[in-house]
DSSP file (Angstrom, degrees, kcal/mol; ACC not computed):
  #  RESIDUE AA STRUCTURE BP1 BP2  ACC     N-H-->O    O-->H-N    N-H-->O    O-->H-N    TCO  KAPPA ALPHA  PHI   PSI    X-CA   Y-CA   Z-CA
    1    1 A M              0   0    0      0, 0.0     2,-0.2     0, 0.0   107,-0.1   0.000 360.0 360.0 360.0 129.8    0.0    0.0    0.0
    2    2 A K        -     0   0    0      1,-0.1     3,-0.1   105,-0.1     0, 0.0  -0.542 360.0-119.3 -82.4 148.2    1.4    3.3   -1.0
    3    3 A S        -     0   0    0     -2,-0.2    -1,-0.1     1,-0.1   101,-0.1  -0.590  38.8-100.2 -78.9 144.7    1.6    6.2    1.4
    4    4 A P        -     0   0    0      0, 0.0    -1,-0.1     0, 0.0     3,-0.1  -0.316  36.9-113.9 -65.4 149.5   -0.4    9.3    0.4
    5    5 A F        -     0   0    0      1,-0.2     2,-0.1     2,-0.1     5,-0.0  -0.105  49.2 -72.7 -65.7 174.6    1.5   12.2   -1.2
    6    6 A G    >>  -     0   0    0      1,-0.1     3,-1.3    88,-0.0     4,-1.0  -0.434  47.8-111.5 -65.4 150.0    1.8   15.5    0.6
    7    7 A F  H >> S+     0   0    0     84,-0.4     4,-1.4     1,-0.3     3,-0.7   0.872 116.3  60.9 -54.5 -40.4   -1.5   17.4    0.6
    8    8 A E  H 3> S+     0   0    0      1,-0.3     4,-2.4     2,-0.2    -1,-0.3   0.827  96.4  60.2 -54.9 -33.7    0.0   20.1   -1.8
    9    9 A E  H <> S+     0   0    0     -3,-1.3     4,-2.2     1,-0.2    -1,-0.3   0.882 102.7  51.3 -64.6 -39.0    0.6   17.4   -4.4
   10   10 A Y  H <<>S+     0   0    0     -4,-1.0     6,-2.1    -3,-0.7     5,-2.0   0.818 108.9  52.1 -69.3 -30.7   -3.2   16.7   -4.5
   11   11 A L  H ><5S+     0   0    0     -4,-1.4     3,-1.1     4,-0.2    -2,-0.2   0.913 109.4  48.7 -67.1 -43.4   -3.8   20.4   -4.9
   12   12 A K  H 3<5S+     0   0    0     -4,-2.4    -2,-0.2     1,-0.3    -1,-0.2   0.898 111.7  49.1 -63.7 -38.3   -1.4   20.5   -7.9
   13   13 A K  T 3<5S-     0   0    0     -4,-2.2    -1,-0.3    -5,-0.2    -2,-0.2   0.493 111.3-124.7 -76.8  -3.9   -3.1   17.5   -9.4
   14   14 A K  T < 5S+     0   0    0     -3,-1.1    -3,-0.2     2,-0.3    -2,-0.1   0.706  80.1 120.8  61.3  25.2   -6.5   19.2   -8.9
   15   15 A I  S   <S+     0   0    0     -5,-2.0    66,-2.2     1,-0.2     2,-0.5   0.811  80.1  42.9 -76.0 -36.2   -7.8   16.2   -7.0
   16   16 A V  E    S-A   80   0A   0     -6,-2.1     2,-0.4    64,-0.2    -2,-0.3  -0.934  81.3-166.2-109.8 134.5   -8.3   18.8   -4.2
   17   17 A K  E     -A   79   0A   0     62,-2.7    62,-1.6    -2,-0.5     2,-0.4  -0.918  21.6-121.4-120.8 147.7   -9.7   22.2   -5.1
   18   18 A R  E     +A   78   0A   0     -2,-0.4     2,-0.3    60,-0.2    60,-0.2  -0.724  44.1 162.1 -81.5 132.9   -9.9   25.4   -3.1
   19   19 A K        -     0   0    0     58,-3.1     3,-0.1    -2,-0.4    60,-0.0  -0.840  49.0 -73.0-139.2 177.7  -13.4   26.6   -2.7
   20   20 A I        -     0   0    0     -2,-0.3    57,-0.2     1,-0.1    56,-0.1  -0.610  67.7 -94.5 -71.5 135.2  -15.4   29.0   -0.5
   21   21 A P        -     0   0    0      0, 0.0     2,-0.7     0, 0.0    54,-0.2  -0.263  35.1-149.7 -55.5 137.0  -15.6   27.4    3.0
   22   22 A N     >  +     0   0    0     52,-2.2     4,-2.1     1,-0.2     5,-0.1  -0.791  22.5 171.8-114.5  85.7  -18.9   25.5    3.3
   23   23 A K  H  > S+     0   0    0     -2,-0.7     4,-2.9     1,-0.2     5,-0.2   0.854  77.0  55.1 -65.8 -36.1  -19.8   25.6    7.0
   24   24 A L  H  > S+     0   0    0      2,-0.2     4,-2.3     1,-0.2    -1,-0.2   0.932 110.7  43.3 -64.8 -44.1  -23.2   24.1    6.4
   25   25 A R  H  > S+     0   0    0      2,-0.2     4,-2.5     1,-0.2    -1,-0.2   0.902 113.8  53.1 -66.2 -38.9  -21.9   21.0    4.6
   26   26 A S  H  X S+     0   0    0     -4,-2.1     4,-2.1     1,-0.2    -2,-0.2   0.935 109.9  47.4 -59.7 -46.5  -19.2   20.8    7.3
   27   27 A S  H  X S+     0   0    0     -4,-2.9     4,-2.3     1,-0.2    -2,-0.2   0.891 110.0  52.9 -63.4 -40.0  -21.8   20.9   10.0
   28   28 A D  H  X S+     0   0    0     -4,-2.3     4,-2.3     1,-0.2    -1,-0.2   0.921 109.6  49.1 -62.1 -42.7  -23.9   18.2    8.2
   29   29 A L  H  X S+     0   0    0     -4,-2.5     4,-2.3     1,-0.2    -1,-0.2   0.887 109.5  51.5 -67.5 -36.0  -20.9   15.9    8.0
   30   30 A V  H  X S+     0   0    0     -4,-2.1     4,-2.5     2,-0.2    -1,-0.2   0.911 110.2  49.1 -64.4 -41.4  -20.1   16.4   11.7
   31   31 A E  H  X S+     0   0    0     -4,-2.3     4,-2.3     2,-0.2    -2,-0.2   0.890 111.1  50.5 -64.0 -38.4  -23.7   15.5   12.6
   32   32 A E  H  X S+     0   0    0     -4,-2.3     4,-2.4     2,-0.2    -1,-0.2   0.891 109.3  50.3 -67.1 -39.6  -23.5   12.4   10.4
   33   33 A A  H  X S+     0   0    0     -4,-2.3     4,-2.7     2,-0.2    -2,-0.2   0.919 111.1  49.5 -64.3 -42.4  -20.2   11.4   12.1
   34   34 A K  H  X S+     0   0    0     -4,-2.5     4,-2.7     2,-0.2    -2,-0.2   0.912 111.4  49.2 -63.2 -41.0  -21.8   11.8   15.5
   35   35 A R  H  X S+     0   0    0     -4,-2.3     4,-2.2     2,-0.2    -2,-0.2   0.922 113.4  45.6 -61.7 -44.2  -24.8    9.8   14.4
   36   36 A K  H  X S+     0   0    0     -4,-2.4     4,-2.4     2,-0.2    -2,-0.2   0.915 112.6  50.5 -65.2 -43.6  -22.7    7.0   13.1
   37   37 A F  H  X S+     0   0    0     -4,-2.7     4,-2.5     2,-0.2    -2,-0.2   0.916 110.2  50.3 -63.6 -43.0  -20.4    7.0   16.2
   38   38 A N  H  X S+     0   0    0     -4,-2.7     4,-2.3     1,-0.2    -1,-0.2   0.915 110.2  49.9 -61.7 -41.3  -23.5    6.8   18.5
   39   39 A S  H  X S+     0   0    0     -4,-2.2     4,-2.6     2,-0.2    -2,-0.2   0.903 108.8  53.8 -63.1 -38.6  -24.8    3.8   16.4
   40   40 A L  H  X S+     0   0    0     -4,-2.4     4,-2.8     1,-0.2    -2,-0.2   0.930 108.6  48.5 -57.0 -48.3  -21.4    2.3   16.8
   41   41 A K  H  X S+     0   0    0     -4,-2.5     4,-2.6     2,-0.2    -1,-0.2   0.883 111.0  49.6 -63.8 -38.2  -21.6    2.6   20.6
   42   42 A V  H  X S+     0   0    0     -4,-2.3     4,-2.9     2,-0.2     5,-0.4   0.937 111.0  50.4 -65.1 -44.7  -25.1    1.1   20.7
   43   43 A M  H  X>S+     0   0    0     -4,-2.6     4,-2.9     1,-0.2     5,-1.6   0.940 113.3  45.5 -57.4 -46.5  -23.9   -1.8   18.6
   44   44 A L  H  <5S+     0   0    0     -4,-2.8    -1,-0.2     3,-0.2    -2,-0.2   0.890 115.3  46.9 -66.8 -37.7  -20.9   -2.4   20.9
   45   45 A D  H  <5S+     0   0    0     -4,-2.6    -2,-0.2    -5,-0.2    -1,-0.2   0.906 123.4  32.5 -66.7 -41.7  -23.0   -2.1   24.0
   46   46 A K  H  <5S+     0   0    0     -4,-2.9    -2,-0.2    -5,-0.2    -3,-0.2   0.858 137.7  16.7 -87.9 -38.2  -25.8   -4.4   22.8
   47   47 A I  T  <5S-     0   0    0     -4,-2.9    -3,-0.2    -5,-0.4    -2,-0.1   0.770  92.8-146.7-103.3 -37.6  -24.0   -6.9   20.6
   48   48 A G      < -     0   0    0     -5,-1.6     2,-0.5    -6,-0.2    -3,-0.1  -0.328  33.1 -62.8  90.2 178.6  -20.4   -6.5   21.6
   49   49 A L        +     0   0    0     -5,-0.1     2,-0.3    -2,-0.1    76,-0.1  -0.912  64.6 149.0-107.0 127.3  -17.4   -6.9   19.4
   50   50 A N    >>  -     0   0    0     -2,-0.5     4,-0.7    74,-0.0     3,-0.7  -0.920  61.1 -93.4-147.5 174.3  -16.7  -10.2   17.8
   51   51 A D  T 34 S+     0   0    0     -2,-0.3     3,-0.4     1,-0.2     4,-0.4   0.811 119.5  61.9 -62.8 -27.8  -15.2  -11.7   14.7
   52   52 A E  T 34 S+     0   0    0      1,-0.2    -1,-0.2     2,-0.1     3,-0.2   0.866 115.8  28.3 -67.9 -37.4  -18.6  -11.8   13.1
   53   53 A N  T <> S+     0   0    0     -3,-0.7     4,-2.1     1,-0.1    -1,-0.2   0.276  88.9 105.5-107.3  11.8  -19.2   -8.0   13.2
   54   54 A A  H  X S+     0   0    0     -4,-0.7     4,-2.4    -3,-0.4     5,-0.2   0.885  79.8  52.5 -60.4 -41.3  -15.5   -6.8   13.1
   55   55 A N  H  > S+     0   0    0     -4,-0.4     4,-2.4    68,-0.3    -1,-0.2   0.890 107.3  51.7 -61.3 -40.1  -15.9   -5.7    9.5
   56   56 A D  H  > S+     0   0    0      2,-0.2     4,-2.7     1,-0.2    -1,-0.2   0.925 110.3  49.7 -62.3 -44.4  -18.9   -3.6   10.3
   57   57 A I  H  X S+     0   0    0     -4,-2.1     4,-2.7     1,-0.2    -2,-0.2   0.920 109.6  50.3 -60.5 -45.6  -17.0   -1.9   13.1
   58   58 A V  H  X S+     0   0    0     -4,-2.4     4,-2.5     1,-0.2    -1,-0.2   0.913 112.6  47.5 -60.5 -42.8  -14.0   -1.2   10.9
   59   59 A E  H  X S+     0   0    0     -4,-2.4     4,-2.7     2,-0.2    -2,-0.2   0.912 111.2  49.8 -65.7 -40.8  -16.3    0.4    8.3
   60   60 A Y  H  X S+     0   0    0     -4,-2.7     4,-2.4     2,-0.2     5,-0.2   0.940 111.5  49.6 -60.6 -46.1  -18.2    2.5   10.9
   61   61 A C  H  X S+     0   0    0     -4,-2.7     4,-2.6     1,-0.2    -2,-0.2   0.933 111.6  48.9 -58.0 -47.5  -14.9    3.7   12.3
   62   62 A Y  H  X S+     0   0    0     -4,-2.5     4,-3.2     1,-0.2     5,-0.3   0.931 110.0  51.4 -58.4 -47.1  -13.7    4.6    8.9
   63   63 A D  H  X S+     0   0    0     -4,-2.7     4,-2.2     1,-0.2    -1,-0.2   0.893 111.1  47.2 -58.0 -41.2  -16.9    6.5    8.0
   64   64 A V  H  X S+     0   0    0     -4,-2.4     4,-2.3     2,-0.2     5,-0.2   0.943 114.1  47.9 -66.4 -47.0  -16.7    8.5   11.2
   65   65 A M  H  X S+     0   0    0     -4,-2.6     4,-2.1     1,-0.2    -2,-0.2   0.932 115.2  43.9 -60.2 -47.9  -13.0    9.4   10.6
   66   66 A I  H  X S+     0   0    0     -4,-3.2     4,-3.1     1,-0.2     5,-0.2   0.881 111.7  52.9 -71.2 -36.1  -13.5   10.4    7.0
   67   67 A N  H  X S+     0   0    0     -4,-2.2     4,-2.3    -5,-0.3    -1,-0.2   0.910 111.3  46.3 -64.0 -41.7  -16.7   12.4    7.7
   68   68 A L  H  X S+     0   0    0     -4,-2.3     4,-1.9     2,-0.2    -2,-0.2   0.866 113.4  50.0 -67.9 -34.8  -14.9   14.4   10.4
   69   69 A T  H  X S+     0   0    0     -4,-2.1     4,-2.4    -5,-0.2    -2,-0.2   0.954 111.9  47.2 -66.7 -49.1  -11.9   14.9    8.0
   70   70 A R  H  X S+     0   0    0     -4,-3.1     4,-3.4     1,-0.2     5,-0.3   0.906 108.9  55.7 -57.8 -41.2  -14.2   16.0    5.2
   71   71 A A  H  X S+     0   0    0     -4,-2.3     4,-2.3     1,-0.2    -1,-0.2   0.924 108.7  46.7 -59.0 -44.2  -16.0   18.4    7.6
   72   72 A R  H  X S+     0   0    0     -4,-1.9     4,-1.2     2,-0.2    -1,-0.2   0.915 112.5  50.2 -63.3 -42.8  -12.7   20.0    8.5
   73   73 A M  H ><>S+     0   0    0     -4,-2.4     5,-2.9     1,-0.2     3,-0.8   0.953 111.8  47.5 -62.8 -48.1  -11.7   20.3    4.8
   74   74 A F  H ><5S+     0   0    0     -4,-3.4   -52,-2.2     1,-0.2     3,-1.2   0.903 109.4  53.5 -58.1 -41.3  -15.1   21.9    3.8
   75   75 A S  H 3<5S+     0   0    0     -4,-2.3    -1,-0.2    -5,-0.3    -2,-0.2   0.735 112.5  44.6 -69.1 -20.3  -14.8   24.3    6.7
   76   76 A E  T <<5S-     0   0    0     -4,-1.2    -1,-0.3    -3,-0.8    -2,-0.2   0.339 124.7-100.1-101.9   4.6  -11.4   25.4    5.5
   77   77 A G  T < 5S+     0   0    0     -3,-1.2   -58,-3.1    -4,-0.4     2,-0.3   0.808  78.9 126.3  86.0  30.5  -12.4   25.6    1.9
   78   78 A F  E   < -A   18   0A   0     -5,-2.9     2,-0.3   -60,-0.2    -1,-0.3  -0.919  30.9-178.2-119.7 150.0  -11.1   22.3    0.4
   79   79 A S  E     -A   17   0A   0    -62,-1.6   -62,-2.7    -2,-0.3     2,-0.4  -0.968   9.1-159.0-145.0 127.3  -13.0   19.7   -1.6
   80   80 A A  E     +A   16   0A   0     -2,-0.3     2,-0.3   -64,-0.2   -64,-0.2  -0.896  21.4 156.5-107.9 138.5  -11.5   16.4   -2.9
   81   81 A S        +     0   0    0    -66,-2.2     2,-0.1    -2,-0.4    -2,-0.0  -0.991  33.6  28.2-155.1 158.6  -13.0   14.4   -5.7
   82   82 A G  S >  S-     0   0    0     -2,-0.3     3,-2.1     2,-0.1     4,-0.3  -0.371 102.6  -7.6  90.9-171.3  -12.1   11.9   -8.3
   83   83 A K  T 3  S+     0   0    0      1,-0.3    -2,-0.1     2,-0.1     0, 0.0  -0.430 135.6  20.3 -63.1 126.5   -9.5    9.2   -8.4
   84   84 A G  T 3> S+     0   0    0     -2,-0.2     4,-2.3    -4,-0.1    -1,-0.3   0.450  83.8 125.2  91.5   3.2   -7.2    9.7   -5.3
   85   85 A A  H <> S+     0   0    0     -3,-2.1     4,-2.3     1,-0.2     5,-0.2   0.917  74.2  47.9 -62.0 -43.0   -9.8   11.7   -3.4
   86   86 A H  H  > S+     0   0    0     -4,-0.3     4,-1.9     1,-0.2    -1,-0.2   0.904 111.7  50.4 -67.4 -36.6   -9.7    9.4   -0.3
   87   87 A E  H  > S+     0   0    0      1,-0.2     4,-2.5     2,-0.2    -1,-0.2   0.903 109.4  52.2 -62.3 -39.4   -5.9    9.4   -0.3
   88   88 A A  H  X S+     0   0    0     -4,-2.3     4,-1.7     2,-0.2    -2,-0.2   0.892 107.3  51.4 -61.3 -41.5   -6.0   13.2   -0.5
   89   89 A E  H  < S+     0   0    0     -4,-2.3     4,-0.5     2,-0.2    -1,-0.2   0.866 110.8  48.6 -64.0 -36.3   -8.3   13.3    2.5
   90   90 A I  H >< S+     0   0    0     -4,-1.9     3,-1.6     1,-0.2     4,-0.4   0.926 109.1  53.2 -64.8 -46.4   -5.9   11.1    4.4
   91   91 A A  H >X S+     0   0    0     -4,-2.5     3,-1.5     1,-0.3     4,-0.5   0.829  98.6  65.0 -57.4 -34.2   -3.0   13.4    3.3
   92   92 A Y  H >X S+     0   0    0     -4,-1.7     3,-0.9     1,-0.3     4,-0.7   0.757  84.7  74.4 -62.1 -25.4   -5.0   16.3    4.8
   93   93 A L  H X4>S+     0   0    0     -3,-1.6     5,-1.7    -4,-0.5     3,-0.8   0.806  86.9  61.9 -59.0 -29.4   -4.6   14.8    8.2
   94   94 A R  H X45S+     0   0    0     -3,-1.5     3,-1.8    -4,-0.4    -1,-0.3   0.872  96.9  58.0 -66.4 -34.8   -1.0   15.9    8.2
   95   95 A K  H <<5S+     0   0    0     -3,-0.9    -1,-0.2    -4,-0.5    -2,-0.2   0.739 101.5  56.3 -66.0 -18.9   -2.2   19.5    7.9
   96   96 A L  T <<5S-     0   0    0     -3,-0.8    -1,-0.3    -4,-0.7    -2,-0.2   0.211 122.5-110.4 -97.0  14.4   -4.1   18.9   11.2
   97   97 A N  T < 5 +     0   0    0     -3,-1.8     2,-0.2     1,-0.2    -3,-0.2   0.782  59.8 160.5  59.0  34.8   -0.7   17.9   12.8
   98   98 A L      < -     0   0    0     -5,-1.7    -1,-0.2     1,-0.1    -2,-0.0  -0.571  48.0-102.5 -70.3 147.5   -1.5   14.2   13.1
   99   99 A S     >  -     0   0    0     -2,-0.2     4,-2.2     1,-0.1     5,-0.2  -0.292  25.8-111.6 -67.0 160.3    1.8   12.3   13.5
  100  100 A E  H  > S+     0   0    0      1,-0.2     4,-2.2     2,-0.2     5,-0.2   0.855 120.4  56.2 -60.6 -35.1    3.1   10.4   10.6
  101  101 A V  H  > S+     0   0    0      2,-0.2     4,-2.3     1,-0.2    -1,-0.2   0.930 107.9  47.5 -59.8 -46.8    2.4    7.2   12.4
  102  102 A D  H  > S+     0   0    0      1,-0.2     4,-2.5     2,-0.2    -2,-0.2   0.867 109.9  52.3 -67.0 -36.0   -1.3    8.2   12.8
  103  103 A V  H  X S+     0   0    0     -4,-2.2     4,-2.3     2,-0.2    -1,-0.2   0.907 110.0  49.4 -65.5 -40.2   -1.5    9.2    9.1
  104  104 A K  H  X S+     0   0    0     -4,-2.2     4,-2.5     2,-0.2    -2,-0.2   0.899 110.8  49.7 -64.1 -41.0   -0.1    5.7    8.2
  105  105 A V  H  X S+     0   0    0     -4,-2.3     4,-2.3     2,-0.2    -2,-0.2   0.909 112.1  47.8 -64.0 -42.2   -2.6    4.1   10.4
  106  106 A A  H  X S+     0   0    0     -4,-2.5     4,-2.0     2,-0.2    -2,-0.2   0.878 111.3  50.5 -65.1 -38.1   -5.4    6.1    8.8
  107  107 A N  H  X S+     0   0    0     -4,-2.3     4,-2.4     2,-0.2    -2,-0.2   0.885 109.7  50.9 -68.5 -38.3   -4.2    5.2    5.4
  108  108 A Q  H  X S+     0   0    0     -4,-2.5     4,-3.1     2,-0.2     5,-0.2   0.907 108.5  51.8 -63.0 -40.3   -4.1    1.6    6.3
  109  109 A L  H  X S+     0   0    0     -4,-2.3     4,-2.5     2,-0.2    -2,-0.2   0.899 109.5  50.4 -60.7 -40.4   -7.7    1.9    7.5
  110  110 A R  H  X S+     0   0    0     -4,-2.0     4,-1.9     2,-0.2    -2,-0.2   0.936 113.3  45.4 -60.8 -47.9   -8.6    3.4    4.2
  111  111 A Y  H  X S+     0   0    0     -4,-2.4     4,-1.9     1,-0.2    -2,-0.2   0.932 114.9  46.5 -63.6 -48.5   -6.9    0.6    2.3
  112  112 A F  H  X S+     0   0    0     -4,-3.1     4,-2.0     1,-0.2    -1,-0.2   0.885 109.3  54.4 -65.3 -38.1   -8.4   -2.1    4.5
  113  113 A R  H  X S+     0   0    0     -4,-2.5     4,-2.5    -5,-0.2    -1,-0.2   0.903 107.5  50.7 -63.6 -39.9  -11.9   -0.6    4.3
  114  114 A N  H  X S+     0   0    0     -4,-1.9     4,-2.8     1,-0.2     5,-0.5   0.874 106.7  56.4 -62.5 -37.3  -11.6   -0.7    0.5
  115  115 A G  H  X>S+     0   0    0     -4,-1.9     6,-2.0     1,-0.2     4,-1.7   0.895 109.5  45.0 -58.7 -41.4  -10.6   -4.4    0.9
  116  116 A I  H  X5S+     0   0    0     -4,-2.0     4,-0.8     4,-0.3    -2,-0.2   0.933 117.1  44.3 -66.7 -46.5  -13.8   -5.0    2.7
  117  117 A M  H  <5S+     0   0    0     -4,-2.5    -2,-0.2     1,-0.2    -3,-0.2   0.878 129.2  21.1 -68.1 -40.8  -16.0   -3.0    0.3
  118  118 A Y  H  <5S+     0   0    0     -4,-2.8    -3,-0.2    -5,-0.2    -2,-0.2   0.635 133.3  28.5-109.1 -17.4  -14.5   -4.4   -3.0
  119  119 A Y  H  <5S-     0   0    0     -4,-1.7    -3,-0.2    -5,-0.5    -2,-0.1   0.431  95.3-115.5-128.0  -1.3  -12.8   -7.6   -2.3
  120  120 A G     << +     0   0    0     -4,-0.8    -4,-0.3    -5,-0.5    -3,-0.1   0.763  47.2 177.4  72.7  24.9  -14.6   -9.2    0.7
  121  121 A K        -     0   0    0     -6,-2.0     2,-0.4    -9,-0.1    -1,-0.2  -0.349  17.7-142.4 -64.4 141.4  -11.6   -9.0    3.0
  122  122 A K        -     0   0    0    -68,-0.0     2,-0.3   -67,-0.0    -1,-0.1  -0.884  15.0-169.2-113.1 138.6  -12.3  -10.2    6.5
  123  123 A F        -     0   0    0     -2,-0.4   -68,-0.3   -72,-0.2   -69,-0.2  -0.876  16.1-128.9-122.5 157.1  -10.9   -8.7    9.7
  124  124 A D     >  -     0   0    0     -2,-0.3     4,-2.2   -70,-0.1     3,-0.2  -0.467  29.9-100.5-100.8 175.1  -11.1  -10.1   13.2
  125  125 A S  H  > S+     0   0    0      1,-0.2     4,-2.2     2,-0.2     5,-0.2   0.807 117.9  61.3 -65.3 -29.0  -12.2   -8.5   16.5
  126  126 A E  H  > S+     0   0    0      2,-0.2     4,-1.5     1,-0.2    -1,-0.2   0.918 107.9  42.7 -66.4 -42.3   -8.6   -7.8   17.6
  127  127 A Y  H  > S+     0   0    0     -3,-0.2     4,-2.1     1,-0.2    -2,-0.2   0.914 113.2  52.7 -68.2 -41.9   -8.0   -5.6   14.6
  128  128 A A  H  X S+     0   0    0     -4,-2.2     4,-2.2     1,-0.2    -2,-0.2   0.856 105.8  54.9 -59.9 -35.5  -11.4   -3.9   15.0
  129  129 A Q  H  X S+     0   0    0     -4,-2.2     4,-2.1     2,-0.2    -1,-0.2   0.896 107.6  49.6 -67.2 -39.9  -10.6   -3.2   18.7
  130  130 A K  H  X S+     0   0    0     -4,-1.5     4,-2.3     2,-0.2    -2,-0.2   0.887 109.7  51.7 -65.5 -37.5   -7.4   -1.4   17.5
  131  131 A V  H  X S+     0   0    0     -4,-2.1     4,-2.7     2,-0.2    -2,-0.2   0.909 107.9  51.4 -66.8 -40.1   -9.4    0.6   15.0
  132  132 A I  H  X S+     0   0    0     -4,-2.2     4,-2.6     2,-0.2    -2,-0.2   0.931 110.9  48.4 -60.3 -45.4  -11.9    1.7   17.7
  133  133 A Q  H  X S+     0   0    0     -4,-2.1     4,-1.9     1,-0.2    -1,-0.2   0.899 111.7  49.9 -62.7 -40.0   -9.0    2.9   19.9
  134  134 A F  H  X S+     0   0    0     -4,-2.3     4,-2.5     2,-0.2     5,-0.3   0.917 110.8  49.6 -64.9 -42.6   -7.5    4.8   17.0
  135  135 A L  H  X S+     0   0    0     -4,-2.7     4,-2.5     1,-0.2    -2,-0.2   0.939 109.0  51.4 -61.7 -46.0  -10.8    6.5   16.2
  136  136 A N  H  X S+     0   0    0     -4,-2.6     4,-0.8     1,-0.2    -1,-0.2   0.898 112.5  48.6 -59.0 -39.9  -11.2    7.5   19.9
  137  137 A K  H >X S+     0   0    0     -4,-1.9     4,-0.6    -5,-0.2     3,-0.5   0.954 117.2  37.2 -63.7 -52.8   -7.7    9.0   19.7
  138  138 A I  H 3X S+     0   0    0     -4,-2.5     4,-3.0     1,-0.2     5,-0.3   0.703 100.6  74.2 -82.6 -18.0   -8.1   11.0   16.5
  139  139 A K  H 3X S+     0   0    0     -4,-2.5     4,-2.0    -5,-0.3    -1,-0.2   0.888  96.1  53.6 -57.0 -37.5  -11.7   12.0   17.1
  140  140 A K  H << S+     0   0    0     -4,-0.8    -1,-0.2    -3,-0.5    -2,-0.2   0.872 112.3  43.4 -63.0 -39.1  -10.3   14.5   19.7
  141  141 A I  H  < S+     0   0    0     -4,-0.6    -2,-0.2     1,-0.2    -1,-0.2   0.896 114.6  48.2 -74.9 -43.5   -7.9   15.9   17.1
  142  142 A L  H  < S-     0   0    0     -4,-3.0    -2,-0.2     1,-0.0    -1,-0.2   0.782 106.5-138.4 -70.9 -27.4  -10.5   16.1   14.3
  143  143 A G     <        0   0    0     -4,-2.0    -3,-0.1    -5,-0.3    -2,-0.1   0.363 360.0 360.0  78.5 143.1  -13.0   17.7   16.5
  144  144 A E              0   0    0     -4,-0.1  -110,-0.1  -111,-0.0    -1,-0.1   0.380 360.0 360.0-128.8 360.0  -16.7   16.9   16.6
């Protein structure tokens, strides 16, 4: 899995465009992230975490992370689209002062989530637990 380029590279390639900050869209994405995170908590409280639902947990965590990232991007006047957009959004995390280790973990999560969506990749509860811990850590940085 390749590491995302620097965020400026995505601007140069026009995968990310500068726009007028869109506070409404940003707010909507934050609300969706909160809704999804609350659903995740309910699922974990009622069903728990097991190998059977590990993929669902991984997907939910990715959705929360990427929605919060997009919300920050929209609030600061950035929009990513097209091939490489998800990588650009991960690269944006560097602008939020996430450590390079955290950016790599987020990129791995992006890659693995694509494996679930497009290739039927399976993950176990141990990996899902690590993803939950990572989400809890970066949620504070991304802001909700």
